[in-house]
All heavy atoms as TSV, in Angstrom:
chain	resi	resn	atom	element	x	y	z
A	1	MET	N	N	18.704	-10.282	15.365
A	1	MET	CA	C	17.969	-10.215	14.133
A	1	MET	C	C	16.783	-9.308	14.258
A	1	MET	O	O	16.220	-9.182	15.311
A	1	MET	CB	C	17.469	-11.608	13.729
A	1	MET	CG	C	18.477	-12.321	12.870
A	1	MET	SD	S	17.712	-13.752	12.144
A	1	MET	CE	C	18.879	-14.947	12.555
A	2	GLY	N	N	16.380	-8.737	13.089
A	2	GLY	CA	C	15.236	-7.846	13.100
A	2	GLY	C	C	13.942	-8.553	13.184
A	2	GLY	O	O	13.898	-9.793	13.063
A	3	ARG	N	N	12.888	-7.880	13.462
A	3	ARG	CA	C	11.595	-8.438	13.569
A	3	ARG	C	C	11.110	-8.954	12.167
A	3	ARG	O	O	11.418	-8.244	11.189
A	3	ARG	CB	C	10.615	-7.365	14.060
A	3	ARG	CG	C	9.268	-7.858	14.398
A	3	ARG	CD	C	8.301	-6.791	14.678
A	3	ARG	NE	N	8.720	-5.956	15.742
A	3	ARG	CZ	C	8.082	-4.927	16.247
A	3	ARG	NH1	N	6.971	-4.503	15.670
A	3	ARG	NH2	N	8.535	-4.171	17.199
A	4	ALA	N	N	10.397	-10.041	12.160
A	4	ALA	CA	C	9.860	-10.559	10.876
A	4	ALA	C	C	8.846	-9.583	10.303
A	4	ALA	O	O	8.131	-8.975	11.041
A	4	ALA	CB	C	9.258	-11.915	11.117
A	5	THR	N	N	8.865	-9.557	9.002
A	5	THR	CA	C	7.889	-8.621	8.299
A	5	THR	C	C	6.718	-9.492	7.829
A	5	THR	O	O	6.815	-10.684	7.599
A	5	THR	CB	C	8.540	-7.893	7.162
A	5	THR	OG1	O	9.084	-8.833	6.185
A	5	THR	CG2	C	9.648	-6.943	7.607
A	6	MET	N	N	5.608	-8.829	7.659
A	6	MET	CA	C	4.434	-9.413	7.134
A	6	MET	C	C	4.024	-8.661	5.922
A	6	MET	O	O	4.497	-7.586	5.617
A	6	MET	CB	C	3.297	-9.351	8.192
A	6	MET	CG	C	3.569	-10.129	9.412
A	6	MET	SD	S	2.430	-9.817	10.797
A	6	MET	CE	C	3.210	-8.292	11.461
A	7	LYS	N	N	3.126	-9.278	5.102
A	7	LYS	CA	C	2.700	-8.634	3.842
A	7	LYS	C	C	1.156	-8.525	3.760
A	7	LYS	O	O	0.444	-9.410	4.256
A	7	LYS	CB	C	3.199	-9.399	2.644
A	7	LYS	CG	C	4.706	-9.311	2.473
A	7	LYS	CD	C	5.127	-10.087	1.219
A	7	LYS	CE	C	6.659	-9.925	1.018
A	7	LYS	NZ	N	7.077	-10.533	-0.249
A	8	LYS	N	N	0.747	-7.513	3.063
A	8	LYS	CA	C	-0.695	-7.410	2.719
A	8	LYS	C	C	-0.771	-6.987	1.256
A	8	LYS	O	O	0.115	-6.293	0.760
A	8	LYS	CB	C	-1.410	-6.254	3.602
A	8	LYS	CG	C	-1.605	-6.700	5.023
A	8	LYS	CD	C	-2.432	-5.685	5.727
A	8	LYS	CE	C	-2.585	-6.132	7.185
A	8	LYS	NZ	N	-3.686	-5.461	7.856
A	9	LYS	N	N	-1.845	-7.358	0.598
A	9	LYS	CA	C	-2.174	-6.867	-0.726
A	9	LYS	C	C	-3.327	-5.900	-0.665
A	9	LYS	O	O	-4.356	-6.232	-0.098
A	9	LYS	CB	C	-2.507	-8.074	-1.640
A	9	LYS	CG	C	-2.761	-7.578	-3.088
A	9	LYS	CD	C	-3.299	-8.606	-4.028
A	9	LYS	CE	C	-2.951	-10.016	-3.849
A	9	LYS	NZ	N	-3.453	-10.895	-4.985
A	10	LEU	N	N	-3.180	-4.788	-1.258
A	10	LEU	CA	C	-4.255	-3.818	-1.286
A	10	LEU	C	C	-4.717	-3.669	-2.767
A	10	LEU	O	O	-3.938	-3.541	-3.672
A	10	LEU	CB	C	-3.720	-2.379	-0.918
A	10	LEU	CG	C	-3.495	-2.110	0.609
A	10	LEU	CD1	C	-2.374	-3.010	1.131
A	10	LEU	CD2	C	-3.225	-0.685	0.820
A	11	ILE	N	N	-6.020	-3.834	-2.969
A	11	ILE	CA	C	-6.598	-3.723	-4.228
A	11	ILE	C	C	-6.937	-2.189	-4.413
A	11	ILE	O	O	-7.666	-1.650	-3.564
A	11	ILE	CB	C	-7.925	-4.498	-4.390
A	11	ILE	CG1	C	-7.675	-5.954	-3.951
A	11	ILE	CG2	C	-8.410	-4.450	-5.846
A	11	ILE	CD1	C	-6.560	-6.709	-4.605
A	12	ILE	N	N	-6.429	-1.597	-5.437
A	12	ILE	CA	C	-6.529	-0.119	-5.611
A	12	ILE	C	C	-7.191	0.234	-6.921
A	12	ILE	O	O	-6.807	-0.235	-7.949
A	12	ILE	CB	C	-5.136	0.509	-5.447
A	12	ILE	CG1	C	-4.529	0.161	-4.130
A	12	ILE	CG2	C	-5.218	2.034	-5.682
A	12	ILE	CD1	C	-3.084	0.545	-3.993
A	13	SER	N	N	-8.184	1.181	-6.841
A	13	SER	CA	C	-8.799	1.641	-8.102
A	13	SER	C	C	-8.305	3.130	-8.335
A	13	SER	O	O	-7.999	3.800	-7.364
A	13	SER	CB	C	-10.288	1.603	-8.002
A	13	SER	OG	O	-10.785	2.468	-7.027
A	14	GLY	N	N	-8.260	3.443	-9.624
A	14	GLY	CA	C	-7.890	4.830	-9.964
A	14	GLY	C	C	-6.454	4.996	-10.527
A	14	GLY	O	O	-6.143	6.048	-11.034
A	15	MET	N	N	-5.610	3.931	-10.423
A	15	MET	CA	C	-4.259	4.099	-11.002
A	15	MET	C	C	-4.374	3.952	-12.486
A	15	MET	O	O	-4.924	2.936	-12.939
A	15	MET	CB	C	-3.338	3.090	-10.414
A	15	MET	CG	C	-3.024	3.237	-8.922
A	15	MET	SD	S	-1.663	2.194	-8.324
A	15	MET	CE	C	-2.271	0.504	-8.686
A	16	THR	N	N	-3.797	4.922	-13.227
A	16	THR	CA	C	-3.931	4.777	-14.727
A	16	THR	C	C	-2.574	4.942	-15.392
A	16	THR	O	O	-2.488	4.736	-16.587
A	16	THR	CB	C	-4.815	5.942	-15.261
A	16	THR	OG1	O	-4.323	7.204	-14.856
A	16	THR	CG2	C	-6.251	5.751	-14.741
A	17	CYS	N	N	-1.483	5.280	-14.656
A	17	CYS	CA	C	-0.185	5.474	-15.276
A	17	CYS	C	C	0.916	5.235	-14.234
A	17	CYS	O	O	0.650	5.008	-13.004
A	17	CYS	CB	C	-0.077	6.852	-15.842
A	17	CYS	SG	S	-0.089	8.132	-14.540
A	18	MET	N	N	2.172	5.278	-14.664
A	18	MET	CA	C	3.271	5.011	-13.734
A	18	MET	C	C	3.397	6.135	-12.719
A	18	MET	O	O	3.874	5.891	-11.629
A	18	MET	CB	C	4.551	4.905	-14.533
A	18	MET	CG	C	4.640	3.582	-15.370
A	18	MET	SD	S	4.297	2.045	-14.338
A	18	MET	CE	C	5.643	2.028	-13.266
A	19	HIS	N	N	2.948	7.338	-13.033
A	19	HIS	CA	C	2.939	8.449	-12.082
A	19	HIS	C	C	2.032	8.057	-10.902
A	19	HIS	O	O	2.383	8.329	-9.757
A	19	HIS	CB	C	2.444	9.759	-12.762
A	19	HIS	CG	C	2.419	10.932	-11.904
A	19	HIS	ND1	N	3.637	11.522	-11.495
A	19	HIS	CD2	C	1.426	11.559	-11.317
A	19	HIS	CE1	C	3.323	12.562	-10.698
A	19	HIS	NE2	N	1.954	12.609	-10.598
A	20	CYS	N	N	0.866	7.499	-11.237
A	20	CYS	CA	C	-0.089	6.994	-10.218
A	20	CYS	C	C	0.599	5.951	-9.298
A	20	CYS	O	O	0.451	5.984	-8.113
A	20	CYS	CB	C	-1.281	6.366	-10.827
A	20	CYS	SG	S	-2.281	7.507	-11.892
A	21	VAL	N	N	1.336	5.070	-9.924
A	21	VAL	CA	C	1.979	3.986	-9.159
A	21	VAL	C	C	2.977	4.605	-8.218
A	21	VAL	O	O	3.052	4.200	-7.002
A	21	VAL	CB	C	2.721	3.015	-10.141
A	21	VAL	CG1	C	3.736	2.120	-9.379
A	21	VAL	CG2	C	1.729	2.230	-10.919
A	22	MET	N	N	3.792	5.544	-8.604
A	22	MET	CA	C	4.728	6.186	-7.738
A	22	MET	C	C	4.013	6.937	-6.579
A	22	MET	O	O	4.497	6.926	-5.424
A	22	MET	CB	C	5.633	7.169	-8.479
A	22	MET	CG	C	6.540	6.470	-9.526
A	22	MET	SD	S	7.545	5.180	-8.776
A	22	MET	CE	C	8.534	6.079	-7.658
A	23	HIS	N	N	2.887	7.566	-6.875
A	23	HIS	CA	C	2.124	8.246	-5.846
A	23	HIS	C	C	1.658	7.331	-4.765
A	23	HIS	O	O	1.783	7.599	-3.603
A	23	HIS	CB	C	0.862	8.941	-6.493
A	23	HIS	CG	C	1.016	10.424	-6.675
A	23	HIS	ND1	N	1.045	11.313	-5.675
A	23	HIS	CD2	C	0.976	11.178	-7.810
A	23	HIS	CE1	C	1.144	12.544	-6.196
A	23	HIS	NE2	N	1.088	12.431	-7.471
A	24	VAL	N	N	1.132	6.217	-5.188
A	24	VAL	CA	C	0.620	5.187	-4.242
A	24	VAL	C	C	1.727	4.597	-3.418
A	24	VAL	O	O	1.644	4.497	-2.231
A	24	VAL	CB	C	-0.157	4.047	-4.995
A	24	VAL	CG1	C	-0.411	2.854	-4.065
A	24	VAL	CG2	C	-1.438	4.640	-5.588
A	25	GLN	N	N	2.815	4.256	-4.100
A	25	GLN	CA	C	4.003	3.670	-3.390
A	25	GLN	C	C	4.522	4.673	-2.309
A	25	GLN	O	O	4.788	4.273	-1.160
A	25	GLN	CB	C	5.101	3.303	-4.306
A	25	GLN	CG	C	4.802	2.091	-5.167
A	25	GLN	CD	C	5.897	1.721	-6.116
A	25	GLN	OE1	O	5.820	0.647	-6.753
A	25	GLN	NE2	N	6.939	2.566	-6.339
A	26	ASN	N	N	4.726	5.892	-2.698
A	26	ASN	CA	C	5.240	6.903	-1.743
A	26	ASN	C	C	4.253	7.109	-0.596
A	26	ASN	O	O	4.663	7.269	0.578
A	26	ASN	CB	C	5.520	8.170	-2.483
A	26	ASN	CG	C	6.730	8.105	-3.354
A	26	ASN	OD1	O	7.590	7.260	-3.211
A	26	ASN	ND2	N	6.803	8.904	-4.390
A	27	ALA	N	N	2.946	7.133	-0.882
A	27	ALA	CA	C	1.980	7.345	0.188
A	27	ALA	C	C	2.031	6.170	1.159
A	27	ALA	O	O	1.982	6.416	2.425
A	27	ALA	CB	C	0.600	7.465	-0.412
A	28	LEU	N	N	2.111	4.958	0.638
A	28	LEU	CA	C	2.170	3.768	1.549
A	28	LEU	C	C	3.432	3.739	2.301
A	28	LEU	O	O	3.432	3.331	3.502
A	28	LEU	CB	C	1.918	2.502	0.752
A	28	LEU	CG	C	0.488	2.360	0.177
A	28	LEU	CD1	C	0.430	1.248	-0.821
A	28	LEU	CD2	C	-0.475	2.066	1.352
A	29	LYS	N	N	4.575	4.083	1.676
A	29	LYS	CA	C	5.845	4.029	2.434
A	29	LYS	C	C	5.906	5.025	3.513
A	29	LYS	O	O	6.721	4.859	4.485
A	29	LYS	CB	C	6.988	4.298	1.428
A	29	LYS	CG	C	7.240	3.130	0.501
A	29	LYS	CD	C	8.318	3.407	-0.463
A	29	LYS	CE	C	8.559	2.292	-1.454
A	29	LYS	NZ	N	9.602	2.602	-2.436
A	30	ASN	N	N	5.023	6.029	3.535
A	30	ASN	CA	C	5.038	7.012	4.606
A	30	ASN	C	C	4.163	6.642	5.775
A	30	ASN	O	O	4.175	7.298	6.824
A	30	ASN	CB	C	4.572	8.392	4.068
A	30	ASN	CG	C	5.620	9.084	3.251
A	30	ASN	OD1	O	6.819	9.005	3.568
A	30	ASN	ND2	N	5.197	9.804	2.211
A	31	VAL	N	N	3.472	5.522	5.733
A	31	VAL	CA	C	2.712	5.003	6.842
A	31	VAL	C	C	3.638	4.326	7.807
A	31	VAL	O	O	4.479	3.497	7.462
A	31	VAL	CB	C	1.589	3.992	6.359
A	31	VAL	CG1	C	0.931	3.327	7.515
A	31	VAL	CG2	C	0.629	4.650	5.418
A	32	LYS	N	N	3.545	4.717	9.060
A	32	LYS	CA	C	4.393	4.164	10.117
A	32	LYS	C	C	4.256	2.654	10.195
A	32	LYS	O	O	3.167	2.132	10.231
A	32	LYS	CB	C	4.006	4.770	11.486
A	32	LYS	CG	C	4.943	4.455	12.589
A	32	LYS	CD	C	4.477	5.077	13.891
A	32	LYS	CE	C	5.332	4.983	15.048
A	32	LYS	NZ	N	6.007	3.922	15.427
A	33	GLY	N	N	5.437	1.972	10.131
A	33	GLY	CA	C	5.476	0.506	10.191
A	33	GLY	C	C	5.609	-0.146	8.811
A	33	GLY	O	O	6.040	-1.298	8.721
A	34	VAL	N	N	5.373	0.621	7.739
A	34	VAL	CA	C	5.525	0.067	6.357
A	34	VAL	C	C	6.978	0.111	6.006
A	34	VAL	O	O	7.636	1.107	6.079
A	34	VAL	CB	C	4.666	0.835	5.322
A	34	VAL	CG1	C	4.995	0.344	3.960
A	34	VAL	CG2	C	3.195	0.634	5.639
A	35	VAL	N	N	7.530	-1.064	5.638
A	35	VAL	CA	C	8.950	-1.161	5.299
A	35	VAL	C	C	9.141	-0.970	3.819
A	35	VAL	O	O	10.067	-0.401	3.381
A	35	VAL	CB	C	9.450	-2.562	5.693
A	35	VAL	CG1	C	10.908	-2.752	5.298
A	35	VAL	CG2	C	9.343	-2.790	7.203
A	36	ASP	N	N	8.181	-1.469	3.039
A	36	ASP	CA	C	8.222	-1.406	1.533
A	36	ASP	C	C	6.871	-1.463	0.984
A	36	ASP	O	O	5.984	-2.044	1.539
A	36	ASP	CB	C	9.142	-2.493	0.999
A	36	ASP	CG	C	9.588	-2.232	-0.434
A	36	ASP	OD1	O	9.585	-1.053	-0.855
A	36	ASP	OD2	O	9.940	-3.198	-1.144
A	37	ALA	N	N	6.758	-0.822	-0.196
A	37	ALA	CA	C	5.453	-0.870	-0.937
A	37	ALA	C	C	5.771	-0.933	-2.388
A	37	ALA	O	O	6.609	-0.185	-2.943
A	37	ALA	CB	C	4.661	0.387	-0.620
A	38	LYS	N	N	5.137	-1.858	-3.072
A	38	LYS	CA	C	5.227	-2.003	-4.570
A	38	LYS	C	C	3.860	-2.053	-5.173
A	38	LYS	O	O	3.079	-2.954	-4.950
A	38	LYS	CB	C	6.023	-3.297	-4.849
A	38	LYS	CG	C	7.369	-3.386	-4.248
A	38	LYS	CD	C	8.398	-3.679	-5.345
A	38	LYS	CE	C	9.813	-3.909	-4.836
A	38	LYS	NZ	N	10.368	-3.018	-3.911
A	39	ALA	N	N	3.563	-1.020	-5.964
A	39	ALA	CA	C	2.297	-0.990	-6.669
A	39	ALA	C	C	2.478	-1.562	-8.040
A	39	ALA	O	O	3.525	-1.435	-8.644
A	39	ALA	CB	C	1.786	0.494	-6.740
A	40	ASP	N	N	1.423	-2.167	-8.505
A	40	ASP	CA	C	1.426	-2.797	-9.846
A	40	ASP	C	C	0.237	-2.229	-10.614
A	40	ASP	O	O	-0.936	-2.476	-10.332
A	40	ASP	CB	C	1.308	-4.320	-9.694
A	40	ASP	CG	C	1.397	-5.045	-11.004
A	40	ASP	OD1	O	0.892	-4.571	-12.053
A	40	ASP	OD2	O	1.940	-6.167	-11.012
A	41	LEU	N	N	0.595	-1.457	-11.652
A	41	LEU	CA	C	-0.496	-0.794	-12.508
A	41	LEU	C	C	-1.379	-1.803	-13.146
A	41	LEU	O	O	-2.625	-1.664	-13.140
A	41	LEU	CB	C	0.217	0.090	-13.520
A	41	LEU	CG	C	-0.691	0.840	-14.460
A	41	LEU	CD1	C	-1.585	1.779	-13.753
A	41	LEU	CD2	C	0.156	1.568	-15.537
A	42	ASN	N	N	-0.793	-2.888	-13.823
A	42	ASN	CA	C	-1.629	-3.868	-14.518
A	42	ASN	C	C	-2.546	-4.642	-13.583
A	42	ASN	O	O	-3.664	-4.940	-13.918
A	42	ASN	CB	C	-0.719	-4.747	-15.372
A	42	ASN	CG	C	0.001	-3.985	-16.455
A	42	ASN	OD1	O	-0.600	-3.078	-17.003
A	42	ASN	ND2	N	1.221	-4.377	-16.700
A	43	ALA	N	N	-2.012	-5.052	-12.445
A	43	ALA	CA	C	-2.765	-5.838	-11.500
A	43	ALA	C	C	-3.729	-4.974	-10.678
A	43	ALA	O	O	-4.559	-5.538	-9.936
A	43	ALA	CB	C	-1.869	-6.699	-10.584
A	44	LYS	N	N	-3.513	-3.672	-10.679
A	44	LYS	CA	C	-4.378	-2.727	-9.928
A	44	LYS	C	C	-4.272	-3.030	-8.423
A	44	LYS	O	O	-5.281	-3.015	-7.705
A	44	LYS	CB	C	-5.794	-2.777	-10.365
A	44	LYS	CG	C	-6.022	-2.524	-11.827
A	44	LYS	CD	C	-5.738	-1.062	-12.144
A	44	LYS	CE	C	-6.149	-0.733	-13.597
A	44	LYS	NZ	N	-5.387	0.306	-14.151
A	45	ASN	N	N	-3.047	-3.301	-7.946
A	45	ASN	CA	C	-2.872	-3.545	-6.519
A	45	ASN	C	C	-1.525	-3.007	-6.030
A	45	ASN	O	O	-0.700	-2.536	-6.856
A	45	ASN	CB	C	-3.059	-5.022	-6.215
A	45	ASN	CG	C	-1.953	-5.904	-6.767
A	45	ASN	OD1	O	-0.858	-5.540	-6.983
A	45	ASN	ND2	N	-2.316	-7.130	-7.027
A	46	ALA	N	N	-1.299	-3.161	-4.762
A	46	ALA	CA	C	-0.022	-2.818	-4.123
A	46	ALA	C	C	0.266	-3.858	-3.084
A	46	ALA	O	O	-0.693	-4.286	-2.353
A	46	ALA	CB	C	-0.075	-1.426	-3.508
A	47	ILE	N	N	1.483	-4.312	-2.976
A	47	ILE	CA	C	1.877	-5.250	-1.978
A	47	ILE	C	C	2.734	-4.423	-0.977
A	47	ILE	O	O	3.720	-3.756	-1.410
A	47	ILE	CB	C	2.723	-6.384	-2.555
A	47	ILE	CG1	C	2.033	-7.104	-3.706
A	47	ILE	CG2	C	3.148	-7.360	-1.412
A	47	ILE	CD1	C	0.782	-7.822	-3.343
A	48	ILE	N	N	2.368	-4.469	0.290
A	48	ILE	CA	C	3.153	-3.766	1.276
A	48	ILE	C	C	3.780	-4.774	2.209
A	48	ILE	O	O	3.255	-5.837	2.504
A	48	ILE	CB	C	2.330	-2.748	2.080
A	48	ILE	CG1	C	1.240	-3.450	2.913
A	48	ILE	CG2	C	1.777	-1.628	1.229
A	48	ILE	CD1	C	0.800	-2.647	4.132
A	49	GLU	N	N	4.963	-4.425	2.599
A	49	GLU	CA	C	5.731	-5.248	3.619
A	49	GLU	C	C	5.800	-4.374	4.857
A	49	GLU	O	O	6.127	-3.221	4.756
A	49	GLU	CB	C	7.021	-5.613	3.126
A	49	GLU	CG	C	7.780	-6.661	3.862
A	49	GLU	CD	C	9.050	-7.157	3.143
A	49	GLU	OE1	O	9.110	-7.113	1.866
A	49	GLU	OE2	O	9.935	-7.543	3.887
A	50	PHE	N	N	5.466	-4.947	5.933
A	50	PHE	CA	C	5.422	-4.109	7.203
A	50	PHE	C	C	5.839	-4.932	8.376
A	50	PHE	O	O	5.857	-6.147	8.360
A	50	PHE	CB	C	4.034	-3.515	7.436
A	50	PHE	CG	C	2.914	-4.567	7.645
A	50	PHE	CD1	C	2.536	-4.858	8.929
A	50	PHE	CD2	C	2.305	-5.205	6.554
A	50	PHE	CE1	C	1.562	-5.842	9.107
A	50	PHE	CE2	C	1.381	-6.195	6.716
A	50	PHE	CZ	C	0.949	-6.486	8.059
A	51	ASN	N	N	6.215	-4.220	9.479
A	51	ASN	CA	C	6.468	-4.853	10.746
A	51	ASN	C	C	5.704	-4.103	11.803
A	51	ASN	O	O	5.457	-2.896	11.667
A	51	ASN	CB	C	7.989	-5.013	11.039
A	51	ASN	CG	C	8.700	-3.712	11.022
A	51	ASN	OD1	O	8.165	-2.629	11.330
A	51	ASN	ND2	N	9.958	-3.710	10.657
A	52	GLY	N	N	5.314	-4.775	12.801
A	52	GLY	CA	C	4.476	-4.175	13.844
A	52	GLY	C	C	3.062	-4.076	13.452
A	52	GLY	O	O	2.598	-4.760	12.541
A	53	ASN	N	N	2.333	-3.200	14.126
A	53	ASN	CA	C	0.923	-3.047	13.819
A	53	ASN	C	C	0.696	-1.928	12.789
A	53	ASN	O	O	1.085	-0.774	13.021
A	53	ASN	CB	C	0.142	-2.653	15.062
A	53	ASN	CG	C	0.002	-3.831	16.010
A	53	ASN	OD1	O	0.050	-4.980	15.592
A	53	ASN	ND2	N	-0.140	-3.613	17.259
A	54	VAL	N	N	0.090	-2.294	11.621
A	54	VAL	CA	C	-0.263	-1.320	10.646
A	54	VAL	C	C	-1.764	-1.475	10.458
A	54	VAL	O	O	-2.276	-2.512	10.080
A	54	VAL	CB	C	0.512	-1.537	9.336
A	54	VAL	CG1	C	-0.019	-0.612	8.281
A	54	VAL	CG2	C	1.950	-1.361	9.527
A	55	ASP	N	N	-2.442	-0.386	10.814
A	55	ASP	CA	C	-3.935	-0.388	10.746
A	55	ASP	C	C	-4.433	-0.248	9.304
A	55	ASP	O	O	-3.913	0.606	8.574
A	55	ASP	CB	C	-4.431	0.758	11.599
A	55	ASP	CG	C	-5.955	0.751	11.707
A	55	ASP	OD1	O	-6.501	-0.190	12.297
A	55	ASP	OD2	O	-6.555	1.717	11.154
A	56	ASP	N	N	-5.398	-1.053	8.921
A	56	ASP	CA	C	-5.949	-0.991	7.570
A	56	ASP	C	C	-6.450	0.356	7.256
A	56	ASP	O	O	-6.364	0.872	6.144
A	56	ASP	CB	C	-6.986	-2.007	7.366
A	56	ASP	CG	C	-6.480	-3.464	7.301
A	56	ASP	OD1	O	-5.226	-3.636	7.255
A	56	ASP	OD2	O	-7.261	-4.417	7.236
A	57	MET	N	N	-7.070	1.033	8.236
A	57	MET	CA	C	-7.625	2.342	8.027
A	57	MET	C	C	-6.532	3.412	7.684
A	57	MET	O	O	-6.757	4.290	6.892
A	57	MET	CB	C	-8.459	2.868	9.220
A	57	MET	CG	C	-9.709	1.997	9.454
A	57	MET	SD	S	-10.751	1.819	8.037
A	57	MET	CE	C	-11.346	3.471	7.809
A	58	GLN	N	N	-5.327	3.223	8.306
A	58	GLN	CA	C	-4.235	4.136	7.949
A	58	GLN	C	C	-3.804	3.925	6.526
A	58	GLN	O	O	-3.503	4.857	5.800
A	58	GLN	CB	C	-3.014	3.799	8.893
A	58	GLN	CG	C	-3.218	4.286	10.285
A	58	GLN	CD	C	-1.997	3.800	11.112
A	58	GLN	OE1	O	-1.745	2.619	11.244
A	58	GLN	NE2	N	-1.287	4.766	11.678
A	59	LEU	N	N	-3.782	2.652	6.056
A	59	LEU	CA	C	-3.403	2.352	4.725
A	59	LEU	C	C	-4.407	2.955	3.696
A	59	LEU	O	O	-4.036	3.582	2.727
A	59	LEU	CB	C	-3.257	0.846	4.502
A	59	LEU	CG	C	-2.222	0.177	5.362
A	59	LEU	CD1	C	-2.356	-1.341	5.212
A	59	LEU	CD2	C	-0.825	0.589	4.922
A	60	LYS	N	N	-5.703	2.782	4.051
A	60	LYS	CA	C	-6.777	3.297	3.165
A	60	LYS	C	C	-6.662	4.824	3.121
A	60	LYS	O	O	-6.837	5.439	2.060
A	60	LYS	CB	C	-8.162	2.893	3.689
A	60	LYS	CG	C	-8.432	1.395	3.376
A	60	LYS	CD	C	-9.826	1.102	3.914
A	60	LYS	CE	C	-10.190	-0.330	3.553
A	60	LYS	NZ	N	-11.589	-0.625	3.984
A	61	ALA	N	N	-6.412	5.466	4.259
A	61	ALA	CA	C	-6.385	6.916	4.305
A	61	ALA	C	C	-5.163	7.435	3.561
A	61	ALA	O	O	-5.271	8.444	2.833
A	61	ALA	CB	C	-6.281	7.374	5.777
A	62	ALA	N	N	-4.040	6.777	3.641
A	62	ALA	CA	C	-2.883	7.224	2.918
A	62	ALA	C	C	-3.118	7.157	1.363
A	62	ALA	O	O	-2.763	8.083	0.639
A	62	ALA	CB	C	-1.680	6.337	3.269
A	63	VAL	N	N	-3.715	6.111	0.946
A	63	VAL	CA	C	-4.054	5.944	-0.523
A	63	VAL	C	C	-5.059	6.945	-0.943
A	63	VAL	O	O	-4.970	7.588	-1.998
A	63	VAL	CB	C	-4.512	4.511	-0.786
A	63	VAL	CG1	C	-5.011	4.374	-2.237
A	63	VAL	CG2	C	-3.334	3.523	-0.564
A	64	ALA	N	N	-6.084	7.185	-0.073
A	64	ALA	CA	C	-7.150	8.185	-0.400
A	64	ALA	C	C	-6.535	9.570	-0.469
A	64	ALA	O	O	-6.897	10.322	-1.378
A	64	ALA	CB	C	-8.239	8.128	0.655
A	65	ASP	N	N	-5.626	9.902	0.437
A	65	ASP	CA	C	-4.960	11.254	0.413
A	65	ASP	C	C	-4.210	11.433	-0.856
A	65	ASP	O	O	-3.974	12.566	-1.300
A	65	ASP	CB	C	-4.043	11.390	1.634
A	65	ASP	CG	C	-4.869	11.626	2.920
A	65	ASP	OD1	O	-6.122	11.862	2.792
A	65	ASP	OD2	O	-4.268	11.505	4.003
A	66	ALA	N	N	-3.716	10.281	-1.437
A	66	ALA	CA	C	-2.944	10.380	-2.726
A	66	ALA	C	C	-3.871	10.475	-3.899
A	66	ALA	O	O	-3.449	10.695	-5.038
A	66	ALA	CB	C	-2.004	9.156	-2.841
A	67	GLY	N	N	-5.202	10.284	-3.669
A	67	GLY	CA	C	-6.191	10.446	-4.752
A	67	GLY	C	C	-6.715	9.110	-5.348
A	67	GLY	O	O	-7.325	9.103	-6.418
A	68	TYR	N	N	-6.506	7.999	-4.630
A	68	TYR	CA	C	-6.900	6.712	-5.124
A	68	TYR	C	C	-7.780	6.019	-4.087
A	68	TYR	O	O	-7.911	6.525	-2.925
A	68	TYR	CB	C	-5.689	5.892	-5.529
A	68	TYR	CG	C	-4.762	6.680	-6.385
A	68	TYR	CD1	C	-3.726	7.349	-5.843
A	68	TYR	CD2	C	-5.019	6.722	-7.788
A	68	TYR	CE1	C	-2.871	8.137	-6.661
A	68	TYR	CE2	C	-4.163	7.516	-8.609
A	68	TYR	CZ	C	-3.096	8.241	-8.048
A	68	TYR	OH	O	-2.337	8.964	-8.855
A	69	GLU	N	N	-8.345	4.859	-4.446
A	69	GLU	CA	C	-9.227	4.174	-3.454
A	69	GLU	C	C	-8.778	2.742	-3.245
A	69	GLU	O	O	-8.566	2.036	-4.264
A	69	GLU	CB	C	-10.677	4.222	-3.967
A	69	GLU	CG	C	-11.604	3.585	-3.012
A	69	GLU	CD	C	-13.031	3.509	-3.535
A	69	GLU	OE1	O	-13.284	3.889	-4.650
A	69	GLU	OE2	O	-13.937	3.026	-2.801
A	70	VAL	N	N	-8.699	2.308	-1.973
A	70	VAL	CA	C	-8.480	0.945	-1.650
A	70	VAL	C	C	-9.818	0.243	-1.658
A	70	VAL	O	O	-10.715	0.665	-0.873
A	70	VAL	CB	C	-7.788	0.744	-0.317
A	70	VAL	CG1	C	-7.697	-0.679	0.112
A	70	VAL	CG2	C	-6.415	1.423	-0.341
A	71	THR	N	N	-10.038	-0.757	-2.496
A	71	THR	CA	C	-11.303	-1.430	-2.557
A	71	THR	C	C	-11.284	-2.789	-1.867
A	71	THR	O	O	-12.297	-3.475	-1.719
A	71	THR	CB	C	-11.802	-1.619	-4.051
A	71	THR	OG1	O	-10.781	-2.404	-4.720
A	71	THR	CG2	C	-11.982	-0.270	-4.667
A	72	GLY	N	N	-10.088	-3.199	-1.415
A	72	GLY	CA	C	-9.972	-4.472	-0.730
A	72	GLY	C	C	-8.574	-4.599	-0.131
A	72	GLY	O	O	-7.570	-4.084	-0.660
A	73	ILE	N	N	-8.443	-5.355	0.988
A	73	ILE	CA	C	-7.172	-5.638	1.589
A	73	ILE	C	C	-7.127	-7.127	1.947
A	73	ILE	O	O	-8.056	-7.651	2.573
A	73	ILE	CB	C	-6.975	-4.815	2.861
A	73	ILE	CG1	C	-6.924	-3.288	2.530
A	73	ILE	CG2	C	-5.654	-5.238	3.623
A	73	ILE	CD1	C	-6.782	-2.356	3.733
A	74	GLU	N	N	-6.092	-7.813	1.532
A	74	GLU	CA	C	-5.928	-9.231	1.814
A	74	GLU	C	C	-4.584	-9.421	2.529
A	74	GLU	O	O	-3.546	-8.895	2.136
A	74	GLU	CB	C	-5.867	-10.014	0.516
A	74	GLU	CG	C	-7.071	-9.845	-0.357
A	74	GLU	CD	C	-6.835	-10.436	-1.802
A	74	GLU	OE1	O	-5.841	-11.193	-1.982
A	74	GLU	OE2	O	-7.662	-10.153	-2.720
A	75	ASN	N	N	-4.634	-10.247	3.591
A	75	ASN	CA	C	-3.410	-10.645	4.312
A	75	ASN	C	C	-2.750	-11.712	3.399
A	75	ASN	O	O	-3.375	-12.504	2.731
A	75	ASN	CB	C	-3.693	-11.213	5.639
A	75	ASN	CG	C	-4.206	-10.193	6.599
A	75	ASN	OD1	O	-3.688	-9.117	6.663
A	75	ASN	ND2	N	-5.171	-10.525	7.412
A	76	MET	N	N	-1.361	-11.661	3.417
A	76	MET	CA	C	-0.643	-12.610	2.614
A	76	MET	C	C	0.143	-13.508	3.500
A	76	MET	O	O	0.478	-13.212	4.591
A	76	MET	CB	C	0.257	-11.915	1.626
A	76	MET	CG	C	-0.505	-11.049	0.660
A	76	MET	SD	S	0.569	-10.164	-0.502
A	76	MET	CE	C	1.147	-11.554	-1.493
């Protein structure tokens, strides 16, 4: 069996449309170890599923490079 995955919720500011959501999701999916990412425009957050070690700074940098800001990260 595969390794169990873990989840984190990222609070994100700056998303205003579905195009923004796709940008954030794609940026997060490109971070090594991230298995899936689902951004929610109305909730202003993204839930990522990952396995292994995913550094919060890598997640923040990926979102910042896409033009948005992570204002908080919560383990789930």
